[in-house]
C-alpha positions as a printed Julia matrix, in Angstrom:
339×3 Matrix{Float64}:
 20.49  -59.77   -7.21
 21.74  -57.48   -4.49
 24.77  -57.66   -2.18
 24.48  -55.92    1.15
 27.77  -55.46    3.0
 28.84  -54.77    6.54
 31.88  -52.5     7.06
 34.33  -53.85    4.51
 38.08  -53.14    4.51
 39.05  -55.05    1.39
 36.66  -56.58   -1.07
 37.19  -57.68   -4.67
 33.93  -59.1    -5.71
 32.89  -60.83   -8.91
 29.41  -62.35   -9.17
 26.89  -63.32  -11.75
 23.17  -62.74  -11.73
 20.59  -65.21  -13.01
 21.41  -66.23  -16.57
 19.64  -69.69  -16.72
 20.95  -72.86  -18.13
 21.98  -72.43  -21.7
 24.66  -72.59  -24.37
 26.33  -75.69  -22.97
 27.94  -73.93  -20.01
 28.46  -75.44  -16.62
 26.17  -73.74  -14.12
 27.16  -73.36  -10.39
 24.24  -72.15   -8.32
 25.44  -70.54   -5.05
 22.23  -71.81   -3.35
 23.36  -75.39   -3.98
 26.45  -74.56   -1.91
 24.32  -73.18    0.97
 23.99  -69.44    0.28
 20.6   -67.86    0.96
 19.33  -64.7    -0.55
 16.86  -63.83    2.17
 18.6   -60.66    3.29
 19.14  -62.16    6.76
 21.57  -65.09    6.51
 25.24  -64.39    6.38
 26.33  -66.25    3.26
 30.05  -66.08    4.17
 29.39  -68.39    7.12
 27.38  -70.99    5.25
 28.76  -74.26    3.88
 31.37  -72.53    4.63
 31.6   -69.51    2.37
 29.08  -70.68   -0.21
 29.84  -67.88   -2.64
 33.56  -68.44   -2.44
 33.23  -72.19   -2.89
 30.98  -71.78   -5.94
 33.48  -69.27   -7.44
 36.5   -71.47   -6.71
 34.98  -74.6    -8.23
 33.58  -72.74  -11.19
 36.9   -70.97  -11.79
 38.79  -74.26  -12.02
 36.8   -75.58  -14.99
 38.1   -75.6   -18.55
 34.83  -74.75  -20.23
 32.64  -71.7   -20.03
 30.94  -71.36  -16.59
 27.86  -69.63  -15.22
 28.17  -68.66  -11.5
 24.46  -68.35  -10.79
 23.35  -65.97   -8.06
 19.51  -65.95   -8.11
 17.43  -62.93   -7.43
 17.63  -61.95   -3.7
 19.85  -60.11   -1.27
 23.04  -62.07   -0.14
 24.81  -60.84    2.95
 28.55  -61.1     3.02
 31.54  -60.16    5.16
 35.01  -59.44    3.7
 35.99  -61.96    1.05
 38.13  -61.89   -2.07
 37.21  -63.51   -5.45
 40.27  -63.74   -7.58
 41.73  -65.41  -10.63
 43.27  -66.29  -12.87
 40.48  -68.58  -13.98
 40.62  -71.41  -16.48
 37.0   -70.89  -17.28
 35.5   -67.97  -19.2
 33.13  -66.5   -16.62
 30.61  -63.77  -17.55
 28.42  -61.71  -15.19
 24.89  -60.17  -15.3
 23.31  -57.41  -13.03
 25.13  -56.82   -9.72
 24.13  -54.33   -7.01
 26.37  -53.39   -4.08
 24.58  -51.78   -1.1
 26.02  -50.28    2.09
 29.51  -51.48    1.12
 32.95  -49.98    1.78
 36.28  -50.35    0.0
 35.07  -52.27   -3.07
 37.12  -53.13   -6.17
 35.53  -54.66   -9.2
 38.0   -55.4   -11.95
 38.58  -57.23  -15.22
 35.11  -58.76  -15.68
 32.36  -58.76  -18.27
 28.82  -57.99  -17.37
 26.31  -58.65  -20.14
 22.59  -58.52  -21.08
 21.07  -57.4   -17.74
 17.35  -56.95  -17.66
 17.99  -53.7   -15.76
 21.03  -51.75  -14.53
 24.19  -53.78  -14.99
 26.35  -52.67  -12.08
 25.03  -50.48   -9.22
 26.63  -48.94   -6.17
 24.09  -47.8    -3.56
 25.14  -46.07   -0.28
 28.76  -47.2    -0.79
 32.04  -45.49   -0.12
 35.53  -45.95   -1.67
 34.68  -47.76   -4.94
 37.0   -48.79   -7.81
 35.49  -50.17  -11.05
 38.44  -50.99  -13.31
 38.79  -52.57  -16.8
 35.21  -53.73  -17.18
 33.29  -54.79  -20.26
 29.52  -54.04  -20.05
 27.32  -54.99  -22.96
 23.59  -55.0   -23.88
 21.54  -54.44  -27.02
 21.11  -50.83  -27.96
 17.33  -51.39  -27.96
 17.12  -52.56  -24.42
 15.49  -50.04  -22.1
 16.81  -48.94  -18.64
 20.01  -51.0   -18.93
 22.46  -48.45  -17.58
 25.99  -49.71  -17.53
 27.15  -48.32  -14.17
 24.78  -46.46  -11.85
 26.07  -44.64   -8.79
 23.56  -43.55   -6.05
 24.28  -42.01   -2.67
 27.86  -43.17   -3.1
 31.08  -41.31   -2.45
 34.72  -41.57   -3.55
 34.24  -43.51   -6.84
 36.76  -44.28   -9.57
 35.53  -45.74  -12.81
 38.58  -46.44  -14.96
 39.44  -47.88  -18.41
 36.03  -49.4   -18.9
 34.06  -50.12  -22.13
 30.21  -49.85  -22.0
 27.61  -50.23  -24.72
 23.98  -50.54  -23.67
 20.48  -49.29  -24.37
 20.63  -46.51  -21.7
 23.24  -44.39  -19.89
 26.79  -45.76  -19.99
 27.34  -44.18  -16.64
 24.71  -42.45  -14.52
 25.38  -40.48  -11.34
 22.35  -40.12   -9.04
 21.4   -38.3    -5.92
 23.74  -38.21   -2.96
 26.87  -38.97   -4.9
 30.08  -37.04   -4.55
 33.71  -37.26   -5.48
 33.19  -39.4    -8.62
 35.99  -39.77  -11.21
 35.53  -41.37  -14.58
 38.55  -41.81  -16.83
 39.38  -43.93  -19.9
 35.72  -44.64  -20.76
 34.72  -46.04  -24.12
 30.86  -45.47  -24.4
 28.53  -46.55  -27.16
 25.92  -47.44  -28.0
 23.84  -45.93  -25.26
 22.71  -42.61  -23.84
 26.06  -41.25  -22.93
 27.21  -40.05  -19.53
 24.53  -38.58  -17.36
 24.23  -36.66  -14.09
 20.7   -37.45  -12.9
 17.97  -37.47  -13.3
 17.58  -35.43  -10.13
 14.66  -34.03   -8.21
 11.83  -36.27   -9.38
  8.54  -35.92   -7.49
  9.64  -32.63   -5.91
 12.47  -34.3    -4.01
 15.82  -32.93   -2.76
 18.82  -34.17   -4.71
 22.54  -33.36   -4.51
 25.53  -34.3    -6.68
 28.88  -32.66   -6.43
 32.57  -33.02   -7.36
 32.29  -35.14  -10.55
 35.14  -35.34  -12.98
 35.02  -37.07  -16.3
 38.52  -36.86  -17.82
 39.18  -38.8   -20.95
 36.38  -40.59  -22.79
 35.27  -41.56  -26.24
 31.6   -41.66  -27.09
 30.46  -43.27  -30.34
 26.96  -43.22  -31.78
 25.29  -42.35  -28.49
 21.87  -40.67  -28.15
 23.32  -38.06  -25.79
 26.88  -37.06  -24.96
 27.45  -35.28  -21.67
 24.15  -34.59  -19.92
 22.84  -33.12  -16.65
 19.09  -33.73  -16.28
 16.8   -32.47  -13.48
 13.06  -32.41  -12.9
 11.02  -29.28  -12.29
  9.86  -29.02   -8.7
 12.97  -30.56   -7.17
 15.5   -28.77   -5.02
 19.12  -29.17   -4.03
 22.15  -28.91   -6.33
 24.41  -30.35   -8.98
 27.74  -28.5    -8.69
 31.42  -28.72   -9.41
 31.1   -30.99  -12.4
 33.83  -31.12  -15.0
 33.96  -32.85  -18.46
 37.43  -32.77  -19.91
 39.21  -34.31  -22.98
 36.16  -35.91  -24.53
 35.94  -37.25  -28.1
 32.58  -37.69  -29.77
 31.77  -39.6   -32.92
 28.39  -39.19  -34.5
 26.73  -38.22  -31.13
 23.24  -36.74  -30.92
 22.92  -33.94  -28.43
 26.66  -33.8   -27.5
 26.31  -31.34  -24.57
 23.04  -31.03  -22.64
 21.9   -29.38  -19.53
 18.16  -29.96  -19.17
 16.38  -28.55  -16.06
 12.93  -29.44  -17.61
 13.52  -33.2   -17.82
 10.41  -35.28  -18.08
 10.12  -38.96  -19.08
  6.46  -39.23  -18.07
  3.95  -40.27  -20.78
  1.92  -37.23  -19.77
  3.23  -33.64  -19.94
  4.98  -32.48  -16.72
  3.54  -29.46  -14.94
  5.64  -26.23  -14.88
  7.0   -25.55  -11.42
  8.99  -22.72   -9.86
 11.57  -24.74   -7.91
 14.44  -26.63   -9.43
 17.72  -28.42   -8.55
 20.41  -25.74   -8.82
 23.04  -26.34  -11.55
 26.26  -24.43  -11.14
 30.05  -24.72  -11.63
 29.99  -26.93  -14.69
 32.91  -26.94  -17.11
 33.32  -28.52  -20.65
 36.93  -28.41  -21.6
 38.57  -29.99  -24.57
 35.37  -31.45  -26.15
 35.76  -32.41  -29.79
 33.98  -34.42  -32.38
 30.81  -34.67  -34.52
 27.15  -34.08  -33.77
 24.33  -35.95  -35.52
 21.79  -33.22  -34.63
 21.63  -29.56  -35.51
 21.86  -28.36  -31.86
 25.21  -29.55  -30.6
 25.13  -27.53  -27.29
 21.74  -27.33  -25.51
 21.58  -25.5   -22.17
 17.91  -25.35  -21.19
 17.7   -24.02  -17.66
 15.04  -22.85  -15.24
 13.64  -19.37  -15.35
 13.49  -19.33  -11.55
 16.74  -21.23  -10.79
 19.06  -20.44  -13.67
 22.23  -22.38  -14.48
 25.3   -20.39  -13.32
 29.08  -20.49  -13.72
 28.97  -22.63  -16.89
 32.31  -22.71  -18.73
 32.98  -23.78  -22.35
 36.68  -23.95  -23.12
 38.21  -25.29  -26.33
 35.04  -27.0   -27.61
 34.94  -28.01  -31.25
 31.74  -29.86  -32.47
 31.08  -30.22  -36.12
 28.23  -31.67  -38.12
 28.51  -35.45  -38.75
 27.16  -35.13  -42.29
 29.1   -33.12  -44.82
 27.41  -29.8   -45.61
 25.48  -29.72  -42.38
 25.55  -27.06  -39.66
 25.5   -27.03  -35.88
 24.38  -24.41  -33.37
 24.01  -23.68  -29.68
 20.87  -23.1   -27.67
 20.79  -21.28  -24.32
 17.84  -20.48  -22.02
 18.62  -18.98  -18.65
 22.2   -20.21  -18.81
 24.97  -17.93  -17.37
 28.65  -18.37  -17.79
 31.53  -17.8   -20.21
 33.4   -19.24  -23.17
 37.27  -19.3   -23.55
 39.5   -20.42  -26.35
 37.96  -21.64  -29.56
 34.38  -22.66  -29.16
 32.36  -24.05  -32.04
 29.46  -23.76  -32.45
 29.79  -20.22  -31.05
 28.69  -19.96  -27.4
 25.31  -18.5   -26.5
 26.08  -18.16  -22.83
 25.15  -14.79  -21.23
């Protein structure tokens, strides 16, 4: 289910993707109220305001409610969905496209078959106090994905899925993440960037205050060989990790293809990346892995006050660097291998 917006000045939107009819819940299908997901019809003008009517009626119930928005693209103009609600309303898989001034707050998004919450070509986004949940074994179920979107604030949110808790993709800038509880999942990712030799840019990302528990990765930047562009001015601060595999990763040789990826000389440039106040435990031996391109090395990488210990008593952790340039300040454990 996608939501395509015109220029929006104030929008607080809460919707539910297709869940089906189950568990004794009342189901309110927005199409019953006149909305059309054809990508052409303005659903704020139908019936009138089909989405708003469905929300209002559902919100007034005393039993759990499903607000059903079937697959499709629903066009809307400014509208506000607000509570408090008598009903317990859950959400599933929402995508905002070409939207401005969006605030999504205080909702639960669960068990999406794909990404749970996406912002594509948007500007001025606030995602606040969300609960996003899916089984740890569910593939490609990123919690929040940001693509070609600017001026984003993700605040005080809990995410546990089978993929990245938060992923920041190409064309995104000025992204702030704070107060994030992440796990299970694949951690916080910049990328992947530069797939199929494409140009990709990400800049001005700040993650300040997060706890990652039992995740497959911690803080990761991943780019494909053959791409071009940049990932720069990225800061990870005040992060606590508990039993995290691969706590700190920069990987300029990323490849999720079933076949080996060919070696290429171009790469997305990774620079001005800081890791400050990172503490916790690593489930793997290599707690810091900076695997950068021979032809486009990582530069201006900073490790400052990093303390990562083995999760199992008696274990040991180490750092790995390849074509990674930068410096370490303060206490850094495992010892830095930056050149």
